[in-house]
Residue, then its C-alpha position, 0 to 999 in steps of 0.5 A: x500500500x502506498x504511504x509516506x515512510x516515517x523512518x527515513x533518517x536524515x539526509x546524507x545518512x548511509x542507510x545501508x543493511x546494518x541500519x535497516x536490520x537494526x531498525x527491524x529489531x527496534x520496530x518489533x517492540x513498537x508493533x508488539x505494544x501497539x499495532x497502530x498504522x504507523x508502527x506496522x508501516x515502519x516495521x514493514x518498511x524496514x523489513x522490505x529494505x532488508x529483503x531488497x538489499x538481500x535480493x540485490x546482493x544475491x545476484x553477486x554473492x551466493x552466500x546462503x545467509x542472504x536467502x536465510x535473511x529474506x526467508x526469515x522476514x517473509x512470513x512476518x512481512x506478509x502477516x503485517x501486510x494484511x493488517x497494513x492493507x486494511x488500515x490503508x483502505x480504511x483511510x481511503x474510505x474515510x477520505x472518499x466517502x461521506x459519513x452517511x454513505x451506506x457503502x462507507x459504513x459497510x466497508x468500515x464495519x468490515x475493516x474494523x472487524x478484520x483489523x482486530x483479528x489481523x492485529x492479534x495475528x500480527x502481534x503473534x507473528x512478532x512474538x514468534x519472530x526469531x530475533x536471535x537468528x536475525x542478529x546472527x545474520x546481521x553480523x554475518x551479512x554486514x561483513x558480506x555487504x562490504x563486498x559492494x562498496x557504496x558509491x563505487x562502480x559495482x554499486x552503480x552497475x547493480x543500480x543500473x540493472x534495477x533501473x533498466x528493469x523498472x524502465x521496461x515495466x514503465x513502458x509496459x504500464x504506459x501501454x496498459x490501464x490494467x492494475x497488474x501492470x501498474x502494480x508491477x511498475x510500483x514494485x520495480x520503482x521500489x527496488x530501484x529506490x532501495x538499491x540507490x538508497x543502500x548502495x549509492x547514498x550520494x546519489x540518493x541525496x539528490x534523487x531521493x525525493x523524486x524517487x519517493x514521489x514516484x513510489x507514493x504516486x504508484x502506491x496510491x494507484x495500487x491502493x485505489x485499484x485494491x479499493x475498487x476491487x474490494x467495493x466490487x466484491x463487498x458492496x456490488x448490491x448497492x448499485x447506485x452508490x457503487x457507481x458513484x464510488x467507481x467514478x470517484x476512484x477513477x478520477x483519483x487514479x487518473x490524476x495520479x497516473x497523469x502526475x506520474x506521466x508528467x514527471x517520468x515521461x520523455x527526454x526531460x523525465x526522471x527515467x531519462x535523467x537517472x539513466x544519463x547519470x549512471x554508467x554508459x560506454x567505457x564506464x559501463x564496461x568498467x562498472x560491469x567488470x567491477x560487479x563481476x569482481x565482487x562475485x570473484x572475491x566472494x567465491x575465490x579460495x585464493x584471490x591473489x593467485x586468481x588475480x595473477x592468472x587473470x593478469x597473465x591471461x589478459x596480457x597473453x590475449x593482448x599479445x596474441x591480438x597484437x601480432x595478430x595470431x588468428x582471425x578468430x581474435x579479430x572480433x571487437x567484443x572478445x576482450x570484454x569476454x576475455x576480461x570477464x572470464x579471466x576474472x571469474x575463472x576461479x569461482x568454481x572451487x567456491x561453489x563445488x569442490x568436486x566439479x568446479x568448472x561445471x558448477x561455475x558455468x551453471x552459476x554464471x548461466x543463472x546470473x542476471x545478464x549484465x548491462x551491455x552484454x548479449x546472451x551469446x556473449x555471456x554464454x561464450x564467457x561462461x563456457x570459457x570458464x567451464x573449459x579453462x581447466x579439466x576436460x577439453x571442449x568437444x563437439x559431443x558436449x551438450x553445451x559446447x555443441x549448441x555453438x556455431x563453429x565460429x563460436x566454438x573456435x572462440x570458446x576454445x581459443x579463449x579457454x586455451x589462453x586461460x589454460x596457458x596463463x594458469x600454467x605460466x603461474x605454475x611455472x613460477x611466473x609472477x608478473x605479466x609485465x614484459x610478456x611479448x609475442x612474435x610471429x614467425x613463418x610457422x610459429x608464434x614465439x612467446x617470451x616470458x620474463x621470469x620463466x624458469x626453464x626446467x624439464x618439469x616446466x617444459x612438461x607443464x607448458x607442453x600440456x598447458x598450451x595444447x588447446x591454444x595451439x590447436x585453436x590457433x592452428x600453429x605451434x606456440x614456442x615459449x621462451x624465458x626472457x630477462x626480468x625488467x628492472x622493476x619486476x626484478x626488484x619486486x622479485x628480490x623483495x619477495x625472496x628476502x627473508x622476513x625479519x620480525x622487529x623483535x629479531x632485528x633488535 
């Protein structure tokens, strides 16, 4: 139901997850002592914001605690919702109906009876709410929420996803007068608003009033739709009065929709304004990568090692495209795919230790498509992660066989680059700096600073470069090269024994 929130906090205050989870505990006591309209609303607002943050975070962090928190608050939220709906409808009936109106009298009597039962049920649900588990989840999720720093690129990307989802609902609602379309838009606006409030507090200082205004308008449209349905179900026998109520509700609803249109539609509208302020172009690519890095950090078992492999893979990709090594690498979107796959290649171990590559692909296929990506690009990237180690891609594999021959070539080539990068790390390479590629008549020559030439490394390289050589259709000769001065200095620092302050004394 649409109303004005009374737990908004001060302007500029960071109202993130911790704020709202603590607010839930505070508001529980208020509802328990007196389940009046404001107390019920404030508790629902706090729960809704917690669940909204959890829904956003689940997209980038699969920690089960997010789902546990949403589940814990769901039953109480729904129970309070029934009471809240009755209270809001009661206010609308008093506002729109004259005191002598028979429909007004009948509805208020019905609402009064319902409200007593629903207040008792709400208080019972509050008493049963597991505050101890909620506090445990708060401590755990407060740490997990730091994976997405406020006002940074990953937060902007998540907000943009919510904006695009809400905009599509906006377009659908404008084409329809049906209550369902406007109700869906209301939910989309709420999700966008709460995401901005929690993850982009600086933006919220500027956007908050307009976001709240749109949400309130759409909330009132929903209230009026529910009231119309309630009157049709509960007072249809009072024909004359029923017609007058329908006319009044239609006028009120139309006024709010027209106000919404005036604020939101067109080049000067709020949707266009918000969209211009969020990432686009190269900045969008960086924001998407930052979003993917959140998932990588959430799932990697060894972030330092994964980051090194990622850097080696990107450097190797750039060296191959610079030669150029193959027409397959000429597509303009491949670096974007390579960067994403390189950053996400190690997430499988955090999902399933027995079958990490397949688990990683399944997880990525279930993720929301990032802004600026096509389904095909994302599917290619997920399969590059799938085949960056373990079994080689084969036509008999169900997922791989769905690609066109050109796409299969791309998956194999990019996966081959990642395999090569992993092997270089295992061979002791600690930096991508200075890696160079040369193209001879019949081979590619890769010079790698810091590579130690040994029989063991030779065997590793032979196995690690097989997929890449097969995809490029030419041999890759890997040779050691001298370390650059800056990298050599870094290596020396790492090799120096660490002496404690006490020992040095």
